[in-house]
N, C-alpha and C positions, 0 to 999 in steps of 0.2 A: 453198789456198795462201796466199791474202790473209790468212786467219784465223791461219795457222801464222806468218807474218811478224810479224802485229800481236802475237802471243803473245810472240814472241822480242824484239821492242822493249820491250814491257812488262816482260819479264823483266830485260832489260839496264838498263831505267830504275830498276827496283826494286833491283837490285844496286848501281848507282851511288848511289841516294839512301841506301842503307844504309851504304856506305863513307862518304858526306860526313857523314852523321850521327854516325859512330864518330869520324871526324876532328874534328867541331865539339865533341863530348863532350870529347875529349882536350884541345883547345885551351881550352875553358872551365874545365877541372880546372887546366891549367897557369896560366891567368890568376888563378884563385881563389888558388893557391898562391903566386904572385908578389906579389899584393895583400896576402895576410897577412904575408908577410915584410917587405913595404915599410912597413907600418905606416900610421898616418893621416897622419904628416908626409911620407912617401914618395908617398902618393896625392895629395896636395894638390900636391906639386912635379911629380908627372906630369901632373895635370891643367892645371897652368899652363904647363908646357912644350908641351902639345899646344894649347892656346888660343894662345900666342904663335906656334907653327908654323902654325897655322891663318890667323893674322893676315898672317904674312909671306907665306904662299902666295897668299892673297887678294889682297895688294897687287901681287904679282909677275904674277899672272894677269890682273886686272882693271884695274889702274891703270898698267900699262906699256906 
C-alpha cells in the first residue's frame, strides 16, 4: 500500500515537473522573441527601467 502511494506521488510530481518545464520553455521563447523585437536600445531601456524600479522598491521597503 505504501509503495503504491509513493509511486502515485512520484508520478504526480513527474507530471507537474513536465508541465512546469513546458511552461518555462514557452516563456523563454516569448522573452527571446520580445528581446529580438526590442533591439539593443529597447533592451537597455528595459534594464534601466528595472533598475529604477528596484531602487524605488528598495527605498519603499527598507527606508520608510
